[in-house]
C-alpha positions as CSV (number, residue, x, y, z in Angstrom):
1,M,11.0,8.1,25.2
2,S,10.7,7.4,21.4
3,A,13.0,8.5,18.9
4,A,13.6,9.4,15.1
5,L,16.5,9.0,12.9
6,A,16.3,11.6,10.4
7,G,18.9,12.1,7.4
8,M,19.4,11.9,3.5
9,A,19.3,8.6,1.7
10,G,22.2,6.3,2.4
11,I,23.2,7.7,5.4
12,G,23.0,5.0,7.5
13,K,19.4,5.3,9.3
14,T,18.2,1.7,8.7
15,A,21.5,0.1,10.0
16,L,22.1,2.3,12.9
17,A,18.3,1.6,13.9
18,L,18.9,-2.2,13.7
19,V,22.2,-2.0,15.7
20,A,20.5,-0.4,18.4
21,A,17.6,-2.9,18.1
22,H,20.4,-5.8,18.3
23,Q,21.9,-4.2,21.3
24,G,18.7,-3.6,23.0
25,I,17.7,-7.4,22.5
26,R,21.1,-8.4,23.8
27,K,20.8,-6.3,26.9
28,G,17.4,-7.8,27.8
29,W,15.6,-4.4,27.6
30,F,12.5,-5.5,25.5
31,G,10.8,-8.6,27.2
32,G,7.9,-7.8,24.9
33,G,9.7,-8.1,21.7
34,V,11.2,-6.2,19.0
35,F,9.2,-5.6,15.8
36,F,10.1,-4.2,12.3
37,V,8.2,-2.5,9.8
38,D,9.1,-0.9,6.5
39,L,6.8,2.0,5.6
40,R,8.2,2.6,2.1
41,G,7.8,6.3,2.3
42,Y,10.0,6.8,-0.7
43,T,8.7,4.6,-3.1
44,P,8.1,6.2,-6.8
45,D,4.4,4.9,-6.3
46,S,2.7,6.8,-3.2
47,T,-0.2,4.2,-3.4
48,E,2.8,1.7,-2.4
49,R,3.4,3.3,0.8
50,V,2.4,1.5,3.8
51,Q,0.0,4.0,5.9
52,A,-0.3,3.7,9.7
53,A,-3.2,1.2,9.8
54,A,-1.5,-1.2,7.5
55,A,1.6,-1.0,9.6
56,A,-0.5,-1.4,12.7
57,S,-2.0,-4.6,11.0
58,Q,1.6,-6.2,9.8
59,L,2.6,-5.6,13.7
60,L,-0.2,-7.2,15.3
61,R,0.6,-10.3,13.1
62,A,4.2,-10.2,14.4
63,M,2.9,-9.8,17.6
64,G,0.6,-13.1,17.2
65,I,-2.4,-11.8,16.7
66,R,-4.2,-14.1,14.3
67,D,-5.9,-12.8,11.0
68,A,-9.2,-13.9,12.2
69,E,-9.0,-11.7,15.0
70,L,-8.0,-8.5,13.1
71,P,-10.8,-6.2,13.0
72,P,-12.3,-4.9,9.7
73,T,-11.6,-1.2,9.6
74,D,-8.4,1.0,9.8
75,Q,-9.4,2.6,13.2
76,E,-10.4,-0.7,14.8
77,Q,-6.7,-1.9,14.0
78,L,-5.1,0.9,15.3
79,S,-7.1,0.4,18.6
80,L,-6.3,-3.2,18.8
81,Y,-2.5,-2.1,18.2
82,R,-2.9,0.0,21.2
83,S,-4.7,-2.2,23.4
84,V,-2.2,-5.1,22.7
85,L,0.9,-2.5,23.6
86,A,-1.3,-1.5,26.6
87,E,-1.5,-5.1,27.6
88,R,2.1,-5.8,27.5
89,A,3.0,-2.5,29.6
90,R,0.6,-3.9,32.3
91,Q,2.5,-7.4,32.0
92,Q,6.0,-5.4,32.1
93,L,7.1,-6.7,29.0
94,P,8.4,-3.7,27.0
95,V,8.3,-3.6,23.2
96,L,10.6,-1.8,20.6
97,V,9.1,-1.0,17.2
98,V,11.6,0.1,14.5
99,A,9.5,1.8,11.9
100,D,11.8,2.3,8.6
101,N,11.3,4.7,5.8
102,A,8.7,7.0,7.3
103,A,8.1,10.0,4.7
104,V,5.3,11.7,6.3
105,T,4.1,12.3,9.9
106,G,0.9,10.8,9.4
107,Q,2.6,7.3,8.6
108,V,4.2,6.7,12.3
109,E,2.0,9.4,14.6
110,P,-0.6,6.8,15.3
111,L,1.6,4.3,15.9
112,L,3.4,6.2,18.8
113,P,3.2,4.0,22.0
114,A,1.2,5.7,25.0
115,Q,2.9,3.4,27.5
116,P,6.5,5.1,28.7
117,C,8.3,1.5,28.9
118,H,7.5,1.1,25.2
119,R,9.8,2.6,22.4
120,L,8.9,3.5,18.7
121,L,12.4,4.1,16.8
122,I,11.6,5.8,13.4
123,T,13.6,6.3,10.6
124,S,13.0,9.0,7.8
125,R,14.8,11.1,5.1
126,H,12.7,14.2,6.6
127,T,12.5,15.5,10.0
128,L,9.0,14.7,11.2
129,T,7.1,16.8,13.4
130,L,6.8,14.5,16.0
131,P,6.9,14.3,19.8
132,T,10.1,12.1,19.8
133,Y,13.8,12.4,20.4
134,L,15.4,13.6,17.1
135,I,18.7,12.4,16.0
136,D,19.8,14.2,13.0
137,L,22.7,12.2,11.1
138,A,25.1,13.9,8.9
139,V,27.6,12.7,6.6
140,L,30.1,10.7,7.8
141,P,33.4,12.8,9.1
142,E,36.4,12.1,6.8
143,A,38.2,9.9,9.6
144,E,35.3,7.6,9.9
145,A,34.4,7.4,6.5
146,L,38.2,6.4,6.0
147,D,37.7,3.8,8.5
148,L,34.5,2.4,6.6
149,L,36.2,2.3,3.4
150,H,39.2,0.5,4.7
151,T,36.6,-1.9,6.6
152,A,34.6,-2.2,3.1
153,L,38.0,-3.2,1.4
154,Q,38.7,-6.1,3.9
155,V,35.3,-8.1,3.9
156,S,36.5,-11.2,2.1
157,A,40.6,-10.7,2.4
158,P,43.3,-8.5,4.2
159,D,43.3,-5.3,1.9
160,Q,45.7,-2.3,3.0
161,R,45.2,0.1,0.1
162,A,43.5,2.6,2.0
163,H,46.6,2.9,4.1
164,A,49.0,2.8,1.6
165,E,47.3,5.5,-0.9
166,P,46.0,7.8,1.9
167,E,45.4,10.7,-0.6
168,H,43.3,9.0,-2.8
169,A,41.7,7.2,-0.2
170,A,40.4,10.4,0.9
171,A,39.8,11.7,-2.3
172,I,37.1,8.6,-3.0
173,V,35.7,9.5,0.4
174,R,35.1,13.1,-1.0
175,L,34.0,11.9,-4.1
176,C,31.3,9.7,-2.3
177,G,30.2,12.6,-0.3
178,G,30.9,10.7,2.9
179,L,27.8,8.4,2.3
180,P,28.0,5.0,3.7
181,L,26.2,3.3,1.0
182,A,28.3,4.8,-1.7
183,L,31.3,3.5,0.1
184,Q,30.1,0.4,0.3
185,I,29.3,0.2,-3.5
186,I,33.2,1.5,-4.2
187,G,34.1,-1.1,-1.5
188,A,32.6,-4.0,-3.5
189,L,33.9,-2.8,-6.8
190,L,37.7,-2.3,-5.3
191,R,37.4,-6.0,-4.0
192,A,36.4,-7.2,-7.0
193,E,39.6,-6.0,-8.5
194,P,42.3,-6.4,-5.9
195,R,45.0,-5.2,-8.0
196,R,43.6,-1.9,-8.7
197,R,44.9,1.1,-7.2
198,L,42.9,3.7,-5.3
199,A,44.2,6.7,-7.8
200,D,42.6,5.0,-10.6
201,M,39.5,4.5,-8.9
202,A,39.6,8.0,-7.9
203,A,40.2,9.3,-11.4
204,E,37.4,7.3,-12.8
205,L,35.0,8.7,-9.8
206,I,35.9,12.1,-10.9
207,D,35.0,11.4,-14.7
208,A,31.6,9.9,-13.9
209,R,28.6,11.9,-14.7
210,Q,26.3,12.9,-11.9
211,R,23.0,11.1,-12.6
212,L,20.9,11.3,-9.6
213,D,20.4,15.4,-8.8
214,A,18.2,14.4,-5.8
215,L,21.6,13.1,-4.1
216,D,23.8,15.9,-4.5
217,S,25.7,16.3,-1.7
218,G,25.9,20.3,-2.6
219,D,29.5,20.2,-2.4
220,L,32.3,20.7,-5.1
221,D,35.6,18.7,-5.7
222,Q,38.9,20.7,-6.2
223,H,38.0,20.4,-10.0
224,G,34.5,22.3,-9.3
225,R,32.4,19.1,-10.0
226,P,29.6,18.1,-8.0
227,V,30.0,15.1,-6.0
228,G,27.5,12.8,-4.5
229,V,26.0,9.4,-4.6
230,G,25.2,9.2,-8.2
231,A,28.8,9.0,-9.1
232,A,29.1,5.8,-7.4
233,F,26.0,4.5,-8.9
234,D,27.4,5.4,-12.5
235,L,30.6,3.7,-11.6
236,S,28.8,0.8,-10.7
237,Y,26.7,0.9,-13.5
238,N,29.3,1.5,-16.0
239,H,31.4,-1.5,-14.4
240,L,28.5,-3.8,-15.0
241,R,27.6,-2.6,-18.5
242,S,31.2,-3.0,-19.8
243,D,32.0,-6.4,-18.1
244,Q,28.8,-8.0,-16.9
245,P,26.1,-7.0,-19.7
246,A,23.8,-9.7,-18.8
247,Q,23.9,-8.4,-15.2
248,A,23.5,-4.7,-16.5
249,H,20.3,-5.7,-18.6
250,L,18.8,-7.4,-15.4
251,F,19.7,-4.4,-13.5
252,R,17.7,-2.4,-16.0
253,L,14.7,-4.9,-16.0
254,L,14.3,-5.0,-12.1
255,P,12.3,-1.8,-11.8
256,L,9.5,-3.3,-13.7
257,N,8.5,-5.4,-10.7
258,P,6.0,-3.1,-8.8
259,G,6.5,-4.5,-5.3
260,P,9.0,-4.3,-2.6
261,D,10.9,-7.5,-3.7
262,I,11.1,-10.1,-6.3
263,S,11.6,-14.1,-6.2
264,I,14.0,-15.9,-8.2
265,Q,11.0,-17.4,-10.2
266,A,9.7,-13.9,-10.9
267,A,13.0,-12.7,-11.9
268,A,13.6,-15.6,-14.4
269,A,10.0,-14.7,-15.9
270,L,11.1,-11.3,-16.3
271,T,14.2,-12.1,-18.0
272,G,13.0,-15.3,-20.0
273,S,16.4,-16.9,-18.7
274,P,16.9,-20.2,-16.6
275,E,16.7,-19.9,-12.9
276,P,20.1,-20.9,-11.9
277,L,21.4,-18.4,-14.1
278,V,19.6,-15.4,-12.5
279,R,20.3,-16.6,-9.3
280,R,24.0,-16.2,-10.2
281,Q,23.3,-12.6,-11.5
282,L,21.1,-11.6,-8.6
283,A,24.1,-12.7,-6.2
284,A,26.4,-10.8,-8.1
285,L,24.3,-7.5,-8.0
286,T,23.9,-8.3,-4.3
287,R,27.7,-8.3,-3.7
288,A,28.0,-5.1,-5.5
289,H,25.5,-3.4,-3.2
290,L,23.2,-2.9,-6.1
291,L,20.2,-4.9,-4.5
292,T,19.7,-6.0,-1.0
293,A,18.5,-9.7,-0.1
294,P,16.1,-9.9,2.5
295,D,16.2,-13.5,2.8
296,A,17.7,-16.3,0.6
297,S,15.0,-16.5,-1.7
298,R,14.1,-12.6,-2.5
299,W,15.9,-9.6,-3.5
300,G,14.9,-5.8,-3.2
301,M,16.5,-2.6,-4.4
302,H,17.2,0.6,-2.4
303,D,14.6,3.1,-3.5
304,L,17.1,5.4,-5.1
305,I,18.9,2.7,-6.9
306,R,15.7,1.5,-8.2
307,L,14.9,5.2,-9.4
308,Y,18.4,5.0,-11.1
309,A,18.0,1.7,-12.7
310,D,14.6,2.3,-14.1
311,H,16.2,5.8,-15.6
312,H,18.6,3.3,-17.6
313,G,16.1,1.1,-18.3
314,R,13.7,3.5,-19.7
315,A,16.6,4.8,-21.7
316,Q,17.5,1.1,-22.8
317,A,13.8,0.4,-23.6
318,I,13.8,-0.9,-27.1
319,N,17.4,-2.8,-26.9
320,D,16.3,-4.4,-23.7
321,E,12.4,-5.1,-25.2
322,R,11.4,-4.1,-22.0
323,E,7.4,-4.1,-22.9
324,K,8.0,-7.8,-23.6
325,A,9.7,-8.4,-20.4
326,L,6.9,-6.6,-18.6
327,D,4.5,-8.8,-20.4
328,R,6.4,-11.9,-19.2
329,L,6.4,-11.0,-15.5
330,L,2.7,-10.1,-15.6
331,D,1.9,-13.2,-17.2
332,F,4.0,-15.1,-14.5
333,Y,2.0,-13.4,-11.4
334,L,-1.2,-14.1,-13.0
335,R,-0.7,-17.9,-13.9
336,T,0.7,-18.5,-10.7
337,A,-2.1,-16.6,-8.9
338,E,-4.8,-18.5,-10.8
339,A,-3.2,-21.5,-9.8
340,A,-2.7,-20.6,-6.3
341,D,-6.5,-19.4,-6.2
342,N,-7.6,-23.0,-7.6
343,H,-5.9,-24.6,-4.7
344,L,-7.6,-22.6,-2.0
345,H,-10.8,-23.5,-3.8
346,A,-10.3,-27.2,-4.1
347,P,-11.0,-29.8,-1.5
348,P,-8.2,-30.2,1.0
349,G,-5.4,-32.6,-0.1
350,Q,-6.5,-32.3,-3.8
351,L,-3.5,-31.2,-6.2
352,V,-5.1,-29.3,-9.0
353,S,-1.9,-27.8,-10.5
354,S,1.8,-28.0,-11.0
355,H,2.5,-24.4,-10.0
356,S,2.2,-25.1,-6.2
357,T,2.3,-28.1,-4.3
358,G,-0.7,-27.7,-2.3
359,R,-3.1,-25.4,-0.4
360,D,-0.2,-24.6,2.3
361,A,2.2,-23.7,-0.3
362,A,-0.3,-21.8,-2.1
363,L,-0.9,-19.7,0.9
364,A,2.7,-19.0,1.4
365,W,3.3,-18.1,-2.0
366,L,0.3,-15.7,-1.8
367,D,1.5,-14.3,1.5
368,A,5.0,-13.8,0.1
369,E,4.0,-12.2,-3.0
370,R,0.9,-10.0,-1.8
371,A,2.7,-6.8,-2.2
372,N,3.7,-7.6,-5.8
373,L,0.3,-8.9,-6.6
374,V,-1.7,-6.0,-5.4
375,A,0.7,-3.6,-7.3
376,V,0.6,-5.8,-10.5
377,V,-3.2,-5.4,-10.6
378,G,-2.7,-1.6,-10.7
379,V,0.3,-1.6,-13.3
380,S,-1.4,-3.8,-15.5
381,A,-4.3,-1.2,-15.7
382,A,-2.1,1.8,-16.1
383,T,-0.2,0.1,-19.2
384,G,-3.3,-0.8,-20.8
385,R,-3.1,-4.6,-20.2
386,H,-6.8,-4.9,-18.8
387,H,-7.1,-8.1,-19.1
388,V,-4.3,-9.3,-16.5
389,A,-5.7,-6.3,-13.9
390,A,-9.3,-7.8,-14.2
391,H,-8.6,-11.5,-13.9
392,L,-6.0,-11.0,-11.5
393,A,-8.1,-9.3,-9.0
394,A,-10.5,-12.0,-9.3
395,S,-7.8,-14.7,-8.5
396,L,-7.0,-12.8,-5.1
397,N,-10.3,-12.2,-3.9
398,M,-10.5,-15.6,-1.9
399,Y,-7.1,-14.9,-0.5
400,L,-7.5,-11.5,0.5
401,S,-10.8,-12.0,2.1
402,R,-9.4,-15.1,4.2
403,R,-6.6,-13.1,5.1
404,R,-8.7,-10.2,6.0
405,L,-6.9,-7.8,4.1
406,L,-9.8,-5.6,3.2
407,D,-7.9,-2.4,2.0
408,D,-6.2,-4.5,-0.7
409,C,-9.3,-6.2,-1.5
410,L,-11.0,-2.9,-2.0
411,T,-8.0,-1.5,-4.2
412,V,-7.9,-4.5,-6.7
413,N,-11.6,-4.8,-7.5
414,T,-12.0,-1.2,-7.7
415,I,-9.3,-1.0,-10.1
416,A,-10.9,-4.5,-11.8
417,V,-14.3,-2.9,-12.3
418,A,-12.6,-0.2,-14.4
419,A,-10.5,-2.7,-16.5
420,S,-13.7,-4.8,-16.9
421,K,-15.1,-1.7,-18.6
422,H,-12.2,-1.1,-20.8
423,L,-12.5,-4.7,-22.0
424,G,-16.3,-4.3,-22.8
425,D,-16.9,-7.4,-20.6
426,P,-20.1,-7.1,-18.7
427,H,-20.0,-10.4,-17.2
428,D,-16.5,-9.5,-15.7
429,E,-17.9,-6.1,-14.6
430,G,-20.8,-7.8,-12.7
431,R,-18.7,-10.3,-11.1
432,T,-16.2,-7.9,-10.0
433,L,-19.0,-5.1,-8.8
434,N,-20.2,-8.1,-6.7
435,S,-16.8,-8.7,-5.1
436,L,-16.1,-4.8,-4.7
437,G,-19.6,-4.8,-2.8
438,I,-18.6,-7.5,-0.3
439,A,-15.3,-5.7,0.2
440,L,-17.1,-2.3,1.0
441,R,-19.7,-4.2,3.3
442,E,-16.6,-5.4,5.2
443,V,-15.0,-2.2,5.9
444,R,-18.5,-0.9,6.6
445,R,-19.0,1.2,3.7
446,F,-22.5,0.0,3.4
447,D,-24.1,2.7,1.2
448,E,-21.3,2.0,-1.5
449,A,-21.7,-1.8,-1.0
450,I,-25.4,-1.8,-1.9
451,T,-24.9,0.7,-4.9
452,A,-22.2,-1.8,-6.6
453,H,-24.7,-4.9,-5.8
454,Q,-27.5,-3.2,-7.4
455,T,-25.4,-2.4,-10.4
456,A,-24.3,-5.6,-10.7
457,I,-27.7,-6.9,-10.5
458,T,-29.0,-4.7,-13.3
459,I,-26.1,-6.1,-15.5
460,Y,-26.7,-9.7,-14.7
461,R,-30.5,-9.1,-15.6
462,N,-29.7,-7.4,-18.9
463,L,-27.4,-10.6,-19.5
464,S,-29.9,-12.9,-18.4
465,D,-27.3,-14.4,-16.1
466,H,-29.4,-15.9,-13.3
467,Y,-26.6,-17.3,-11.5
468,G,-25.0,-14.1,-11.2
469,E,-28.0,-12.2,-10.4
470,G,-28.8,-14.5,-7.4
471,R,-25.5,-14.2,-6.3
472,A,-25.6,-10.6,-6.3
473,L,-29.1,-10.5,-4.7
474,N,-27.7,-12.6,-2.0
475,S,-25.0,-10.3,-1.3
476,L,-27.5,-7.3,-1.5
477,G,-29.6,-9.0,1.1
478,I,-26.7,-9.2,3.5
479,A,-25.6,-5.4,2.8
480,L,-29.1,-4.1,3.2
481,R,-29.7,-6.0,6.8
482,E,-26.6,-4.2,8.2
483,V,-28.1,-0.9,7.7
484,R,-31.4,-2.6,9.2
485,R,-33.3,-2.2,5.8
486,F,-34.8,-5.3,6.7
487,D,-38.0,-5.4,4.4
488,E,-35.7,-4.8,1.3
489,A,-33.1,-7.2,2.6
490,I,-35.7,-9.8,3.1
491,T,-37.4,-9.2,-0.6
492,A,-33.8,-9.5,-1.9
493,L,-33.0,-12.6,-0.3
494,Q,-36.4,-14.4,-1.1
495,T,-35.6,-13.5,-4.8
496,A,-32.1,-15.0,-4.7
497,I,-33.8,-18.2,-3.2
498,T,-36.2,-18.4,-5.8
499,I,-33.5,-17.9,-8.5
500,Y,-31.4,-20.6,-6.8
501,R,-34.2,-23.1,-6.7
502,N,-35.0,-22.4,-10.4
503,L,-31.0,-23.4,-11.3
504,C,-31.2,-26.2,-8.9
505,D,-28.4,-24.7,-7.1
506,H,-28.7,-26.3,-3.6
507,H,-25.6,-24.8,-2.2
508,G,-26.5,-21.2,-3.3
509,E,-29.8,-21.8,-2.1
510,A,-28.9,-22.9,1.4
511,G,-26.6,-19.9,1.9
512,A,-29.7,-17.4,0.9
513,L,-31.8,-19.3,3.1
514,T,-29.3,-19.0,5.9
515,N,-29.1,-15.2,5.2
516,L,-32.7,-14.6,5.1
517,G,-33.2,-16.7,8.6
518,N,-30.6,-14.2,10.1
519,T,-32.4,-11.4,8.9
520,L,-35.8,-12.6,10.1
521,Q,-34.2,-13.4,13.4
522,G,-32.9,-9.5,13.4
523,V,-36.8,-8.3,13.1
524,R,-37.7,-10.9,15.7
525,R,-39.8,-13.0,13.3
526,F,-38.5,-16.1,15.1
527,D,-41.2,-18.7,13.9
528,E,-40.4,-17.9,10.2
529,A,-36.4,-17.4,11.0
530,I,-36.7,-21.2,12.6
531,T,-38.7,-22.5,9.5
532,T,-36.1,-21.1,7.1
533,Y,-33.1,-22.5,9.0
534,Q,-34.8,-25.9,8.9
535,T,-35.2,-25.7,4.9
536,A,-31.6,-24.6,4.7
537,N,-30.5,-27.7,6.5
């Protein structure tokens, strides 16, 4: 039976799920594989949350399904996910899927396996209404919390302070609310000061101001003050601010990155500092348990620490020159995405930019940064940086189409259409509408696709932009064919062919002729279709 781990933030749900997964691997229980997906259910921006179909798409790729084999619609991707699980059950290859950070039932219910040999292990801060075995995690009992604090103190060297000062160790445990995350942060601070007494740490915790009301444990200490993880966050931040102001500055700026994690290059752009320096700062923040490091080149923040850092970042926005930092970050993503897109358009082997070393490197960078790039389009539009939103979306179209990331393609182009209108740039608006129409067609929203292409055609005609008009007519013809409006499709494609011929655009003409041939074949006008194909060749 599948299971759900529920409890408050910082309680150790993900850690427990990963331990269980590793034990299952060691015992050979899951011959079909163990797969992890972060649903990001508690991110501040609800649009960044991973829905069930997007999670199924990620899992299918991890299971070996190639991008070209992924179907276009959400329901089809979920159906393929279920089919793959059914096939592995038939082969007696049980699968474990760990779905981390689910906020609502709808994010995970479609992922539940139908076959009893498979398992879905869910973590959530909510008790979800699911047909799963529920494990409701509470804060650590005092004895276990003391053991965790003692272990955290001894990560790098033997340390007996928890045994030498048991009363003050117990006070720290109580002030941290028995939360593993808070105890890890305190352990890191104490390791950094091996001569510091636990009594001093306990006194500092008592004086710290509670910042994260949502994480209040609901208890009061002996002085009548609320206790919770916010006190630990404050202590960690105050330590940074007094001893490492550059690290504190970076900590406050990092929430400006809109995606789930950040690369060293992006962090350096954000701060305007050299990469080696920023890498050392990120490593120090990671050791202090204020950041996580998914791998050696990327860093992330726990959702709640991100909220905390963002709160202080907004309070220090003027001193930190926050708007300039955001401009640098968005410019980095835009420039690098444009360079990567140039590689995708270039002939194989041709080097076109110093920002990446070739087509494969460009694709790898886009894969790693996809979540950030899509989020950057939205942030740019929301903050009035419409130029970045429109041009970044244009640079992502080929990549998103190639990877069949159609929901992302819809998202960025919808935003880009509005951004182009804000900019008063009809050329960009027409181009983006045509791209949006193609994405809508790929997810079988044909009526909306047709409307987008028709609007683009009108804009291009008003501009006397014949090339853009031909391209939009070609796209319109394909969309009309999909809804069996063959006569209109033929007319649109014939008009596009005429325009391409007048422009001496042989490549565009050949593409439109091929589409016309396909349409004629669909209405069984085979002789005309053959002639059209021959002309295209």
